MARFI-657755 format. One record per atom (N, C-alpha, C, CB): x, y negated, z negated; residue in three letters; atom name. Coordinates in nm, 3 decimals. Glycine has a CB too. Layout:
! residues N
{node {X; Y; Z}; 'ALA'; 'CA'}
...
This chain:
! residues 116
{node {-0.202; 0.641; -3.994}; 'MET'; 'N'}
{node {-0.076; 0.607; -3.932}; 'MET'; 'CA'}
{node {-0.019; 0.479; -3.994}; 'MET'; 'C'}
{node {-0.092; 0.591; -3.781}; 'MET'; 'CB'}
{node {-0.107; 0.384; -4.024}; 'LYS'; 'N'}
{node {-0.065; 0.258; -4.084}; 'LYS'; 'CA'}
{node {-0.005; 0.281; -4.223}; 'LYS'; 'C'}
{node {-0.183; 0.160; -4.091}; 'LYS'; 'CB'}
{node {-0.066; 0.372; -4.301}; 'LYS'; 'N'}
{node {-0.015; 0.402; -4.435}; 'LYS'; 'CA'}
{node {0.123; 0.465; -4.426}; 'LYS'; 'C'}
{node {-0.112; 0.497; -4.509}; 'LYS'; 'CB'}
{node {0.145; 0.549; -4.325}; 'PHE'; 'N'}
{node {0.276; 0.612; -4.306}; 'PHE'; 'CA'}
{node {0.383; 0.508; -4.274}; 'PHE'; 'C'}
{node {0.269; 0.717; -4.195}; 'PHE'; 'CB'}
{node {0.351; 0.411; -4.190}; 'ALA'; 'N'}
{node {0.445; 0.306; -4.153}; 'ALA'; 'CA'}
{node {0.481; 0.220; -4.274}; 'ALA'; 'C'}
{node {0.386; 0.217; -4.041}; 'ALA'; 'CB'}
{node {0.382; 0.191; -4.358}; 'ILE'; 'N'}
{node {0.407; 0.112; -4.478}; 'ILE'; 'CA'}
{node {0.494; 0.192; -4.575}; 'ILE'; 'C'}
{node {0.273; 0.071; -4.546}; 'ILE'; 'CB'}
{node {0.464; 0.320; -4.591}; 'ALA'; 'N'}
{node {0.543; 0.405; -4.680}; 'ALA'; 'CA'}
{node {0.687; 0.418; -4.629}; 'ALA'; 'C'}
{node {0.479; 0.545; -4.693}; 'ALA'; 'CB'}
{node {0.704; 0.431; -4.499}; 'ALA'; 'N'}
{node {0.838; 0.443; -4.440}; 'ALA'; 'CA'}
{node {0.916; 0.312; -4.459}; 'ALA'; 'C'}
{node {0.829; 0.478; -4.290}; 'ALA'; 'CB'}
{node {0.850; 0.201; -4.440}; 'ALA'; 'N'}
{node {0.915; 0.071; -4.457}; 'ALA'; 'CA'}
{node {0.954; 0.049; -4.603}; 'ALA'; 'C'}
{node {0.822; -0.043; -4.409}; 'ALA'; 'CB'}
{node {0.868; 0.089; -4.695}; 'THR'; 'N'}
{node {0.897; 0.076; -4.838}; 'THR'; 'CA'}
{node {1.016; 0.164; -4.877}; 'THR'; 'C'}
{node {0.773; 0.113; -4.922}; 'THR'; 'CB'}
{node {1.017; 0.288; -4.825}; 'ALA'; 'N'}
{node {1.127; 0.379; -4.855}; 'ALA'; 'CA'}
{node {1.259; 0.325; -4.801}; 'ALA'; 'C'}
{node {1.098; 0.517; -4.797}; 'ALA'; 'CB'}
{node {1.255; 0.270; -4.682}; 'THR'; 'N'}
{node {1.376; 0.212; -4.622}; 'THR'; 'CA'}
{node {1.425; 0.093; -4.705}; 'THR'; 'C'}
{node {1.350; 0.167; -4.476}; 'THR'; 'CB'}
{node {1.333; 0.007; -4.746}; 'ALA'; 'N'}
{node {1.370; -0.109; -4.826}; 'ALA'; 'CA'}
{node {1.430; -0.067; -4.960}; 'ALA'; 'C'}
{node {1.247; -0.198; -4.850}; 'ALA'; 'CB'}
{node {1.373; 0.034; -5.024}; 'LEU'; 'N'}
{node {1.426; 0.082; -5.151}; 'LEU'; 'CA'}
{node {1.565; 0.144; -5.133}; 'LEU'; 'C'}
{node {1.330; 0.185; -5.212}; 'LEU'; 'CB'}
{node {1.582; 0.219; -5.025}; 'THR'; 'N'}
{node {1.711; 0.282; -4.997}; 'THR'; 'CA'}
{node {1.818; 0.176; -4.976}; 'THR'; 'C'}
{node {1.701; 0.374; -4.875}; 'THR'; 'CB'}
{node {1.786; 0.073; -4.899}; 'LEU'; 'N'}
{node {1.883; -0.034; -4.874}; 'LEU'; 'CA'}
{node {1.916; -0.110; -5.001}; 'LEU'; 'C'}
{node {1.830; -0.130; -4.767}; 'LEU'; 'CB'}
{node {1.816; -0.132; -5.084}; 'THR'; 'N'}
{node {1.838; -0.203; -5.210}; 'THR'; 'CA'}
{node {1.930; -0.123; -5.301}; 'THR'; 'C'}
{node {1.705; -0.231; -5.280}; 'THR'; 'CB'}
{node {1.903; 0.008; -5.310}; 'MET'; 'N'}
{node {1.985; 0.093; -5.396}; 'MET'; 'CA'}
{node {2.128; 0.104; -5.340}; 'MET'; 'C'}
{node {1.922; 0.232; -5.408}; 'MET'; 'CB'}
{node {2.140; 0.114; -5.208}; 'ALA'; 'N'}
{node {2.272; 0.122; -5.146}; 'ALA'; 'CA'}
{node {2.348; -0.009; -5.170}; 'ALA'; 'C'}
{node {2.260; 0.151; -4.995}; 'ALA'; 'CB'}
{node {2.278; -0.120; -5.159}; 'ASN'; 'N'}
{node {2.339; -0.251; -5.184}; 'ASN'; 'CA'}
{node {2.391; -0.259; -5.327}; 'ASN'; 'C'}
{node {2.237; -0.365; -5.159}; 'ASN'; 'CB'}
{node {2.314; -0.211; -5.422}; 'ALA'; 'N'}
{node {2.354; -0.214; -5.563}; 'ALA'; 'CA'}
{node {2.477; -0.127; -5.585}; 'ALA'; 'C'}
{node {2.239; -0.167; -5.653}; 'ALA'; 'CB'}
{node {2.481; -0.012; -5.518}; 'ALA'; 'N'}
{node {2.596; 0.077; -5.533}; 'ALA'; 'CA'}
{node {2.722; 0.014; -5.475}; 'ALA'; 'C'}
{node {2.568; 0.211; -5.464}; 'ALA'; 'CB'}
{node {2.709; -0.048; -5.358}; 'PHE'; 'N'}
{node {2.825; -0.114; -5.298}; 'PHE'; 'CA'}
{node {2.869; -0.234; -5.380}; 'PHE'; 'C'}
{node {2.795; -0.158; -5.155}; 'PHE'; 'CB'}
{node {2.776; -0.309; -5.431}; 'ALA'; 'N'}
{node {2.808; -0.426; -5.513}; 'ALA'; 'CA'}
{node {2.882; -0.383; -5.639}; 'ALA'; 'C'}
{node {2.680; -0.504; -5.550}; 'ALA'; 'CB'}
{node {2.839; -0.272; -5.697}; 'GLN'; 'N'}
{node {2.903; -0.224; -5.819}; 'GLN'; 'CA'}
{node {3.048; -0.183; -5.791}; 'GLN'; 'C'}
{node {2.824; -0.105; -5.877}; 'GLN'; 'CB'}
{node {3.072; -0.117; -5.678}; 'GLN'; 'N'}
{node {3.207; -0.074; -5.643}; 'GLN'; 'CA'}
{node {3.294; -0.193; -5.607}; 'GLN'; 'C'}
{node {3.204; 0.024; -5.528}; 'GLN'; 'CB'}
{node {3.241; -0.288; -5.532}; 'SER'; 'N'}
{node {3.324; -0.398; -5.485}; 'SER'; 'CA'}
{node {3.357; -0.498; -5.595}; 'SER'; 'C'}
{node {3.255; -0.468; -5.373}; 'SER'; 'CB'}
{node {3.280; -0.502; -5.705}; 'THR'; 'N'}
{node {3.313; -0.595; -5.811}; 'THR'; 'CA'}
{node {3.425; -0.541; -5.900}; 'THR'; 'C'}
{node {3.191; -0.625; -5.895}; 'THR'; 'CB'}
{node {3.446; -0.412; -5.901}; 'GLN'; 'N'}
{node {3.551; -0.355; -5.985}; 'GLN'; 'CA'}
{node {3.688; -0.372; -5.921}; 'GLN'; 'C'}
{node {3.524; -0.207; -6.011}; 'GLN'; 'CB'}
{node {3.700; -0.350; -5.792}; 'ALA'; 'N'}
{node {3.829; -0.361; -5.726}; 'ALA'; 'CA'}
{node {3.886; -0.503; -5.734}; 'ALA'; 'C'}
{node {3.817; -0.319; -5.580}; 'ALA'; 'CB'}
{node {3.807; -0.608; -5.705}; 'PRO'; 'N'}
{node {3.862; -0.743; -5.718}; 'PRO'; 'CA'}
{node {3.906; -0.777; -5.860}; 'PRO'; 'C'}
{node {3.761; -0.844; -5.671}; 'PRO'; 'CB'}
{node {3.838; -0.721; -5.961}; 'MET'; 'N'}
{node {3.877; -0.748; -6.099}; 'MET'; 'CA'}
{node {4.017; -0.692; -6.125}; 'MET'; 'C'}
{node {3.775; -0.686; -6.198}; 'MET'; 'CB'}
{node {4.044; -0.573; -6.073}; 'THR'; 'N'}
{node {4.175; -0.513; -6.089}; 'THR'; 'CA'}
{node {4.278; -0.595; -6.013}; 'THR'; 'C'}
{node {4.174; -0.368; -6.040}; 'THR'; 'CB'}
{node {4.245; -0.636; -5.893}; 'LEU'; 'N'}
{node {4.334; -0.717; -5.812}; 'LEU'; 'CA'}
{node {4.361; -0.850; -5.881}; 'LEU'; 'C'}
{node {4.273; -0.740; -5.672}; 'LEU'; 'CB'}
{node {4.258; -0.911; -5.935}; 'ALA'; 'N'}
{node {4.274; -1.039; -6.003}; 'ALA'; 'CA'}
{node {4.365; -1.025; -6.124}; 'ALA'; 'C'}
{node {4.138; -1.095; -6.045}; 'ALA'; 'CB'}
{node {4.356; -0.915; -6.194}; 'ALA'; 'N'}
{node {4.443; -0.894; -6.310}; 'ALA'; 'CA'}
{node {4.589; -0.888; -6.267}; 'ALA'; 'C'}
{node {4.403; -0.765; -6.386}; 'ALA'; 'CB'}
{node {4.616; -0.821; -6.157}; 'GLY'; 'N'}
{node {4.752; -0.814; -6.104}; 'GLY'; 'CA'}
{node {4.803; -0.950; -6.060}; 'GLY'; 'C'}
{node {4.759; -0.718; -5.988}; 'GLY'; 'CB'}
{node {4.716; -1.026; -5.994}; 'GLU'; 'N'}
{node {4.753; -1.161; -5.951}; 'GLU'; 'CA'}
{node {4.776; -1.250; -6.071}; 'GLU'; 'C'}
{node {4.646; -1.220; -5.859}; 'GLU'; 'CB'}
{node {4.699; -1.229; -6.177}; 'MET'; 'N'}
{node {4.712; -1.309; -6.297}; 'MET'; 'CA'}
{node {4.848; -1.285; -6.361}; 'MET'; 'C'}
{node {4.601; -1.277; -6.396}; 'MET'; 'CB'}
{node {4.894; -1.160; -6.362}; 'THR'; 'N'}
{node {5.025; -1.128; -6.417}; 'THR'; 'CA'}
{node {5.134; -1.197; -6.335}; 'THR'; 'C'}
{node {5.048; -0.975; -6.418}; 'THR'; 'CB'}
{node {5.121; -1.192; -6.202}; 'GLU'; 'N'}
{node {5.219; -1.258; -6.116}; 'GLU'; 'CA'}
{node {5.217; -1.408; -6.139}; 'GLU'; 'C'}
{node {5.191; -1.226; -5.969}; 'GLU'; 'CB'}
{node {5.100; -1.465; -6.158}; 'ALA'; 'N'}
{node {5.089; -1.609; -6.182}; 'ALA'; 'CA'}
{node {5.155; -1.646; -6.313}; 'ALA'; 'C'}
{node {4.942; -1.652; -6.182}; 'ALA'; 'CB'}
{node {5.137; -1.564; -6.417}; 'LYS'; 'N'}
{node {5.200; -1.592; -6.546}; 'LYS'; 'CA'}
{node {5.351; -1.585; -6.533}; 'LYS'; 'C'}
{node {5.151; -1.493; -6.653}; 'LYS'; 'CB'}
{node {5.403; -1.486; -6.458}; 'GLU'; 'N'}
{node {5.547; -1.474; -6.438}; 'GLU'; 'CA'}
{node {5.601; -1.594; -6.363}; 'GLU'; 'C'}
{node {5.581; -1.345; -6.363}; 'GLU'; 'CB'}
{node {5.529; -1.636; -6.259}; 'ALA'; 'N'}
{node {5.572; -1.751; -6.181}; 'ALA'; 'CA'}
{node {5.573; -1.876; -6.266}; 'ALA'; 'C'}
{node {5.483; -1.770; -6.060}; 'ALA'; 'CB'}
{node {5.470; -1.893; -6.347}; 'THR'; 'N'}
{node {5.464; -2.010; -6.435}; 'THR'; 'CA'}
{node {5.576; -2.005; -6.536}; 'THR'; 'C'}
{node {5.329; -2.017; -6.506}; 'THR'; 'CB'}
{node {5.601; -1.890; -6.593}; 'SER'; 'N'}
{node {5.708; -1.875; -6.690}; 'SER'; 'CA'}
{node {5.843; -1.904; -6.625}; 'SER'; 'C'}
{node {5.706; -1.733; -6.750}; 'SER'; 'CB'}
{node {5.867; -1.850; -6.507}; 'ASP'; 'N'}
{node {5.993; -1.875; -6.436}; 'ASP'; 'CA'}
{node {6.008; -2.023; -6.401}; 'ASP'; 'C'}
{node {6.000; -1.791; -6.309}; 'ASP'; 'CB'}
{node {5.899; -2.085; -6.359}; 'THR'; 'N'}
{node {5.903; -2.228; -6.327}; 'THR'; 'CA'}
{node {5.934; -2.309; -6.452}; 'THR'; 'C'}
{node {5.770; -2.273; -6.266}; 'THR'; 'CB'}
{node {5.871; -2.273; -6.563}; 'TRP'; 'N'}
{node {5.896; -2.343; -6.688}; 'TRP'; 'CA'}
{node {6.042; -2.327; -6.730}; 'TRP'; 'C'}
{node {5.803; -2.291; -6.799}; 'TRP'; 'CB'}
{node {6.095; -2.207; -6.721}; 'ILE'; 'N'}
{node {6.234; -2.181; -6.759}; 'ILE'; 'CA'}
{node {6.328; -2.264; -6.672}; 'ILE'; 'C'}
{node {6.268; -2.030; -6.746}; 'ILE'; 'CB'}
{node {6.306; -2.263; -6.540}; 'THR'; 'N'}
{node {6.390; -2.339; -6.448}; 'THR'; 'CA'}
{node {6.389; -2.487; -6.483}; 'THR'; 'C'}
{node {6.343; -2.318; -6.303}; 'THR'; 'CB'}
{node {6.270; -2.541; -6.507}; 'THR'; 'N'}
{node {6.257; -2.682; -6.542}; 'THR'; 'CA'}
{node {6.327; -2.714; -6.673}; 'THR'; 'C'}
{node {6.110; -2.721; -6.552}; 'THR'; 'CB'}
{node {6.311; -2.628; -6.772}; 'LYS'; 'N'}
{node {6.373; -2.649; -6.903}; 'LYS'; 'CA'}
{node {6.525; -2.642; -6.893}; 'LYS'; 'C'}
{node {6.321; -2.544; -7.004}; 'LYS'; 'CB'}
{node {6.577; -2.545; -6.821}; 'VAL'; 'N'}
{node {6.722; -2.533; -6.804}; 'VAL'; 'CA'}
{node {6.777; -2.657; -6.735}; 'VAL'; 'C'}
{node {6.758; -2.405; -6.723}; 'VAL'; 'CB'}
{node {6.713; -2.695; -6.625}; 'LYS'; 'N'}
{node {6.758; -2.812; -6.550}; 'LYS'; 'CA'}
{node {6.756; -2.936; -6.638}; 'LYS'; 'C'}
{node {6.671; -2.834; -6.425}; 'LYS'; 'CB'}
{node {6.650; -2.954; -6.712}; 'SER'; 'N'}
{node {6.636; -3.069; -6.801}; 'SER'; 'CA'}
{node {6.746; -3.071; -6.907}; 'SER'; 'C'}
{node {6.499; -3.069; -6.868}; 'SER'; 'CB'}
{node {6.768; -2.957; -6.970}; 'ASP'; 'N'}
{node {6.870; -2.948; -7.076}; 'ASP'; 'CA'}
{node {7.011; -2.971; -7.020}; 'ASP'; 'C'}
{node {6.864; -2.811; -7.145}; 'ASP'; 'CB'}
{node {7.037; -2.921; -6.900}; 'LEU'; 'N'}
{node {7.168; -2.941; -6.840}; 'LEU'; 'CA'}
{node {7.191; -3.088; -6.804}; 'LEU'; 'C'}
{node {7.183; -2.853; -6.716}; 'LEU'; 'CB'}
{node {7.086; -3.154; -6.759}; 'MET'; 'N'}
{node {7.099; -3.294; -6.720}; 'MET'; 'CA'}
{node {7.117; -3.387; -6.840}; 'MET'; 'C'}
{node {6.977; -3.338; -6.639}; 'MET'; 'CB'}
{node {7.064; -3.348; -6.954}; 'THR'; 'N'}
{node {7.075; -3.433; -7.072}; 'THR'; 'CA'}
{node {7.198; -3.402; -7.156}; 'THR'; 'C'}
{node {6.952; -3.419; -7.158}; 'THR'; 'CB'}
{node {7.268; -3.295; -7.123}; 'GLU'; 'N'}
{node {7.390; -3.259; -7.197}; 'GLU'; 'CA'}
{node {7.508; -3.344; -7.148}; 'GLU'; 'C'}
{node {7.422; -3.106; -7.180}; 'GLU'; 'CB'}
{node {7.571; -3.412; -7.242}; 'LYS'; 'N'}
{node {7.686; -3.496; -7.210}; 'LYS'; 'CA'}
{node {7.801; -3.408; -7.160}; 'LYS'; 'C'}
{node {7.730; -3.578; -7.334}; 'LYS'; 'CB'}
{node {7.863; -3.453; -7.051}; 'GLY'; 'N'}
{node {7.979; -3.382; -6.998}; 'GLY'; 'CA'}
{node {7.946; -3.269; -6.901}; 'GLY'; 'C'}
{node {8.057; -3.326; -7.110}; 'GLY'; 'CB'}
{node {7.818; -3.246; -6.875}; 'ILE'; 'N'}
{node {7.776; -3.142; -6.780}; 'ILE'; 'CA'}
{node {7.719; -3.211; -6.656}; 'ILE'; 'C'}
{node {7.670; -3.044; -6.845}; 'ILE'; 'CB'}
{node {7.768; -3.177; -6.537}; 'PRO'; 'N'}
{node {7.713; -3.238; -6.416}; 'PRO'; 'CA'}
{node {7.580; -3.171; -6.376}; 'PRO'; 'C'}
{node {7.815; -3.228; -6.299}; 'PRO'; 'CB'}
{node {7.476; -3.198; -6.455}; 'GLY'; 'N'}
{node {7.346; -3.132; -6.436}; 'GLY'; 'CA'}
{node {7.286; -3.151; -6.299}; 'GLY'; 'C'}
{node {7.250; -3.182; -6.536}; 'GLY'; 'CB'}
{node {7.312; -3.265; -6.235}; 'THR'; 'N'}
{node {7.256; -3.288; -6.102}; 'THR'; 'CA'}
{node {7.324; -3.202; -5.996}; 'THR'; 'C'}
{node {7.269; -3.435; -6.065}; 'THR'; 'CB'}
{node {7.445; -3.153; -6.025}; 'ASP'; 'N'}
{node {7.519; -3.071; -5.929}; 'ASP'; 'CA'}
{node {7.493; -2.921; -5.946}; 'ASP'; 'C'}
{node {7.667; -3.098; -5.942}; 'ASP'; 'CB'}
{node {7.426; -2.883; -6.054}; 'ILE'; 'N'}
{node {7.402; -2.740; -6.081}; 'ILE'; 'CA'}
{node {7.263; -2.701; -6.035}; 'ILE'; 'C'}
{node {7.420; -2.709; -6.232}; 'ILE'; 'CB'}
{node {7.259; -2.600; -5.950}; 'LYS'; 'N'}
{node {7.132; -2.547; -5.899}; 'LYS'; 'CA'}
{node {7.086; -2.436; -5.993}; 'LYS'; 'C'}
{node {7.147; -2.495; -5.752}; 'LYS'; 'CB'}
{node {6.956; -2.436; -6.027}; 'VAL'; 'N'}
{node {6.900; -2.338; -6.120}; 'VAL'; 'CA'}
{node {6.788; -2.262; -6.051}; 'VAL'; 'C'}
{node {6.848; -2.407; -6.250}; 'VAL'; 'CB'}
{node {6.795; -2.131; -6.053}; 'GLU'; 'N'}
{node {6.689; -2.045; -6.000}; 'GLU'; 'CA'}
{node {6.656; -1.939; -6.104}; 'GLU'; 'C'}
{node {6.731; -1.979; -5.865}; 'GLU'; 'CB'}
{node {6.527; -1.908; -6.119}; 'THR'; 'N'}
{node {6.484; -1.808; -6.217}; 'THR'; 'CA'}
{node {6.395; -1.706; -6.150}; 'THR'; 'C'}
{node {6.411; -1.874; -6.335}; 'THR'; 'CB'}
{node {6.420; -1.579; -6.178}; 'ASN'; 'N'}
{node {6.337; -1.470; -6.127}; 'ASN'; 'CA'}
{node {6.316; -1.368; -6.238}; 'ASN'; 'C'}
{node {6.403; -1.404; -6.001}; 'ASN'; 'CB'}
{node {6.193; -1.361; -6.287}; 'LYS'; 'N'}
{node {6.155; -1.270; -6.395}; 'LYS'; 'CA'}
{node {6.244; -1.288; -6.519}; 'LYS'; 'C'}
{node {6.164; -1.125; -6.346}; 'LYS'; 'CB'}
{node {6.273; -1.413; -6.551}; 'GLY'; 'N'}
{node {6.349; -1.444; -6.670}; 'GLY'; 'CA'}
{node {6.499; -1.443; -6.653}; 'GLY'; 'C'}
{node {6.312; -1.351; -6.776}; 'GLY'; 'CB'}
{node {6.548; -1.402; -6.537}; 'VAL'; 'N'}
{node {6.691; -1.401; -6.510}; 'VAL'; 'CA'}
{node {6.728; -1.531; -6.439}; 'VAL'; 'C'}
{node {6.733; -1.275; -6.423}; 'VAL'; 'CB'}
{node {6.814; -1.609; -6.502}; 'VAL'; 'N'}
{node {6.851; -1.741; -6.450}; 'VAL'; 'CA'}
{node {6.984; -1.733; -6.377}; 'VAL'; 'C'}
{node {6.859; -1.845; -6.565}; 'VAL'; 'CB'}
{node {6.986; -1.788; -6.256}; 'SER'; 'N'}
{node {7.108; -1.795; -6.176}; 'SER'; 'CA'}
{node {7.151; -1.941; -6.166}; 'SER'; 'C'}
{node {7.087; -1.733; -6.034}; 'SER'; 'CB'}
{node {7.275; -1.967; -6.202}; 'LEU'; 'N'}
{node {7.331; -2.101; -6.193}; 'LEU'; 'CA'}
{node {7.432; -2.103; -6.079}; 'LEU'; 'C'}
{node {7.398; -2.145; -6.328}; 'LEU'; 'CB'}
{node {7.426; -2.207; -5.996}; 'SER'; 'N'}
{node {7.521; -2.219; -5.886}; 'SER'; 'CA'}
{node {7.549; -2.367; -5.861}; 'SER'; 'C'}
{node {7.466; -2.150; -5.758}; 'SER'; 'CB'}
{node {7.656; -2.392; -5.785}; 'SER'; 'N'}
{node {7.691; -2.530; -5.752}; 'SER'; 'CA'}
{node {7.775; -2.533; -5.625}; 'SER'; 'C'}
{node {7.766; -2.598; -5.868}; 'SER'; 'CB'}
{node {7.768; -2.646; -5.556}; 'ASP'; 'N'}
{node {7.852; -2.667; -5.438}; 'ASP'; 'CA'}
{node {7.982; -2.735; -5.479}; 'ASP'; 'C'}
{node {7.777; -2.751; -5.332}; 'ASP'; 'CB'}
{node {7.976; -2.812; -5.588}; 'THR'; 'N'}
{node {8.095; -2.880; -5.637}; 'THR'; 'CA'}
{node {8.152; -2.801; -5.755}; 'THR'; 'C'}
{node {8.063; -3.027; -5.680}; 'THR'; 'CB'}
{node {8.281; -2.810; -5.771}; 'ALA'; 'N'}
{node {8.348; -2.735; -5.877}; 'ALA'; 'CA'}
{node {8.323; -2.797; -6.014}; 'ALA'; 'C'}
{node {8.498; -2.728; -5.850}; 'ALA'; 'CB'}
{node {8.310; -2.711; -6.114}; 'VAL'; 'N'}
{node {8.298; -2.753; -6.254}; 'VAL'; 'CA'}
{node {8.414; -2.692; -6.331}; 'VAL'; 'C'}
{node {8.159; -2.709; -6.316}; 'VAL'; 'CB'}
{node {8.442; -2.748; -6.446}; 'THR'; 'N'}
{node {8.550; -2.691; -6.526}; 'THR'; 'CA'}
{node {8.503; -2.562; -6.593}; 'THR'; 'C'}
{node {8.599; -2.793; -6.633}; 'THR'; 'CB'}
{node {8.597; -2.485; -6.640}; 'LYS'; 'N'}
{node {8.564; -2.361; -6.710}; 'LYS'; 'CA'}
{node {8.481; -2.392; -6.834}; 'LYS'; 'C'}
{node {8.692; -2.283; -6.748}; 'LYS'; 'CB'}
{node {8.515; -2.498; -6.903}; 'SER'; 'N'}
{node {8.443; -2.540; -7.023}; 'SER'; 'CA'}
{node {8.299; -2.579; -6.991}; 'SER'; 'C'}
{node {8.515; -2.658; -7.091}; 'SER'; 'CB'}
{node {8.280; -2.653; -6.880}; 'GLN'; 'N'}
{node {8.145; -2.693; -6.838}; 'GLN'; 'CA'}
{node {8.062; -2.571; -6.802}; 'GLN'; 'C'}
{node {8.152; -2.790; -6.718}; 'GLN'; 'CB'}
{node {8.124; -2.475; -6.738}; 'LYS'; 'N'}
{node {8.055; -2.351; -6.700}; 'LYS'; 'CA'}
{node {8.010; -2.276; -6.826}; 'LYS'; 'C'}
{node {8.147; -2.261; -6.613}; 'LYS'; 'CB'}
{node {8.100; -2.262; -6.922}; 'GLU'; 'N'}
{node {8.067; -2.192; -7.047}; 'GLU'; 'CA'}
{node {7.956; -2.264; -7.123}; 'GLU'; 'C'}
{node {8.191; -2.179; -7.136}; 'GLU'; 'CB'}
{node {7.961; -2.397; -7.125}; 'THR'; 'N'}
{node {7.857; -2.476; -7.193}; 'THR'; 'CA'}
{node {7.722; -2.460; -7.122}; 'THR'; 'C'}
{node {7.897; -2.625; -7.198}; 'THR'; 'CB'}
{node {7.723; -2.463; -6.989}; 'ALA'; 'N'}
{node {7.599; -2.446; -6.912}; 'ALA'; 'CA'}
{node {7.536; -2.310; -6.939}; 'ALA'; 'C'}
{node {7.626; -2.463; -6.761}; 'ALA'; 'CB'}
{node {7.617; -2.207; -6.945}; 'VAL'; 'N'}
{node {7.568; -2.071; -6.974}; 'VAL'; 'CA'}
{node {7.511; -2.065; -7.116}; 'VAL'; 'C'}
{node {7.681; -1.966; -6.956}; 'VAL'; 'CB'}
{node {7.583; -2.124; -7.212}; 'ALA'; 'N'}
{node {7.537; -2.122; -7.352}; 'ALA'; 'CA'}
{node {7.404; -2.196; -7.367}; 'ALA'; 'C'}
{node {7.644; -2.186; -7.443}; 'ALA'; 'CB'}
{node {7.391; -2.310; -7.303}; 'ILE'; 'N'}
{node {7.266; -2.387; -7.308}; 'ILE'; 'CA'}
{node {7.151; -2.304; -7.250}; 'ILE'; 'C'}
{node {7.280; -2.522; -7.231}; 'ILE'; 'CB'}
{node {7.177; -2.240; -7.137}; 'THR'; 'N'}
{node {7.075; -2.161; -7.068}; 'THR'; 'CA'}
{node {7.031; -2.042; -7.153}; 'THR'; 'C'}
{node {7.128; -2.112; -6.933}; 'THR'; 'CB'}
{node {7.125; -1.974; -7.217}; 'LYS'; 'N'}
{node {7.092; -1.856; -7.298}; 'LYS'; 'CA'}
{node {7.003; -1.889; -7.418}; 'LYS'; 'C'}
{node {7.219; -1.790; -7.347}; 'LYS'; 'CB'}
{node {7.010; -2.013; -7.468}; 'LYS'; 'N'}
{node {6.931; -2.053; -7.584}; 'LYS'; 'CA'}
{node {6.784; -2.077; -7.554}; 'LYS'; 'C'}
{node {6.990; -2.177; -7.644}; 'LYS'; 'CB'}
{node {6.748; -2.088; -7.427}; 'ILE'; 'N'}
{node {6.612; -2.123; -7.388}; 'ILE'; 'CA'}
{node {6.520; -2.001; -7.397}; 'ILE'; 'C'}
{node {6.609; -2.180; -7.246}; 'ILE'; 'CB'}
{node {6.406; -2.024; -7.459}; 'LYS'; 'N'}
{node {6.306; -1.918; -7.478}; 'LYS'; 'CA'}
{node {6.262; -1.861; -7.344}; 'LYS'; 'C'}
{node {6.184; -1.971; -7.556}; 'LYS'; 'CB'}
{node {6.261; -1.729; -7.336}; 'GLY'; 'N'}
{node {6.215; -1.661; -7.215}; 'GLY'; 'CA'}
{node {6.328; -1.618; -7.123}; 'GLY'; 'C'}
{node {6.123; -1.750; -7.139}; 'GLY'; 'CB'}
{node {6.449; -1.667; -7.145}; 'VAL'; 'N'}
{node {6.563; -1.630; -7.062}; 'VAL'; 'CA'}
{node {6.608; -1.489; -7.099}; 'VAL'; 'C'}
{node {6.681; -1.732; -7.077}; 'VAL'; 'CB'}
{node {6.607; -1.400; -7.002}; 'GLN'; 'N'}
{node {6.647; -1.261; -7.023}; 'GLN'; 'CA'}
{node {6.798; -1.242; -7.002}; 'GLN'; 'C'}
{node {6.569; -1.169; -6.928}; 'GLN'; 'CB'}
{node {6.850; -1.311; -6.901}; 'ALA'; 'N'}
{node {6.993; -1.300; -6.867}; 'ALA'; 'CA'}
{node {7.033; -1.423; -6.787}; 'ALA'; 'C'}
{node {7.024; -1.169; -6.787}; 'ALA'; 'CB'}
{node {7.165; -1.448; -6.783}; 'VAL'; 'N'}
{node {7.218; -1.562; -6.708}; 'VAL'; 'CA'}
{node {7.329; -1.514; -6.616}; 'VAL'; 'C'}
{node {7.270; -1.674; -6.804}; 'VAL'; 'CB'}
{node {7.320; -1.554; -6.490}; 'SER'; 'N'}
{node {7.425; -1.525; -6.394}; 'SER'; 'CA'}
{node {7.486; -1.659; -6.352}; 'SER'; 'C'}
{node {7.371; -1.444; -6.271}; 'SER'; 'CB'}
{node {7.614; -1.676; -6.379}; 'ALA'; 'N'}
{node {7.681; -1.800; -6.342}; 'ALA'; 'CA'}
{node {7.788; -1.775; -6.236}; 'ALA'; 'C'}
{node {7.744; -1.865; -6.465}; 'ALA'; 'CB'}
{node {7.776; -1.665; -6.165}; 'ASP'; 'N'}
{node {7.873; -1.630; -6.062}; 'ASP'; 'CA'}
{node {7.877; -1.735; -5.949}; 'ASP'; 'C'}
{node {7.840; -1.494; -6.003}; 'ASP'; 'CB'}
{node {7.766; -1.805; -5.930}; 'GLY'; 'N'}
{node {7.758; -1.906; -5.825}; 'GLY'; 'CA'}
{node {7.817; -2.041; -5.865}; 'GLY'; 'C'}
{node {7.616; -1.925; -5.785}; 'GLY'; 'CB'}
{node {7.857; -2.056; -5.990}; 'LEU'; 'N'}
{node {7.919; -2.181; -6.033}; 'LEU'; 'CA'}
{node {8.067; -2.180; -5.994}; 'LEU'; 'C'}
{node {7.903; -2.202; -6.187}; 'LEU'; 'CB'}
{node {8.105; -2.271; -5.908}; 'LYS'; 'N'}
{node {8.246; -2.281; -5.867}; 'LYS'; 'CA'}
{node {8.325; -2.348; -5.979}; 'LYS'; 'C'}
{node {8.262; -2.362; -5.732}; 'LYS'; 'CB'}
{node {8.439; -2.293; -6.012}; 'THR'; 'N'}
{node {8.522; -2.353; -6.116}; 'THR'; 'CA'}
{node {8.652; -2.405; -6.056}; 'THR'; 'C'}
{node {8.552; -2.251; -6.226}; 'THR'; 'CB'}
{node {8.708; -2.505; -6.123}; 'GLU'; 'N'}
{node {8.833; -2.566; -6.077}; 'GLU'; 'CA'}
{node {8.951; -2.477; -6.106}; 'GLU'; 'C'}
{node {8.853; -2.703; -6.142}; 'GLU'; 'CB'}
């Protein structure tokens, strides 16, 4: 009877170990896939943040452009320019041209820029 109990305990331990290995193998693959997706989102966010910072910086250093009054938002490479104060048509065109020259910019929307 004692040998049977030892054999049963050994079989149970082996079964649990093998089941654990199977679950561990499955659970390590799903997070890797999830992490890859999150990594892509992180790269996009970093790229968008970089573009926004670069546009804002370039607008602020451009003579004749009220860079502090222009709001810049980027989503997947598409830059939106807006302002609460009016800018001239020339300033708007210059802001759009500066923005289009920046690496990574896919498109520019300046509909939010109020003009005089």
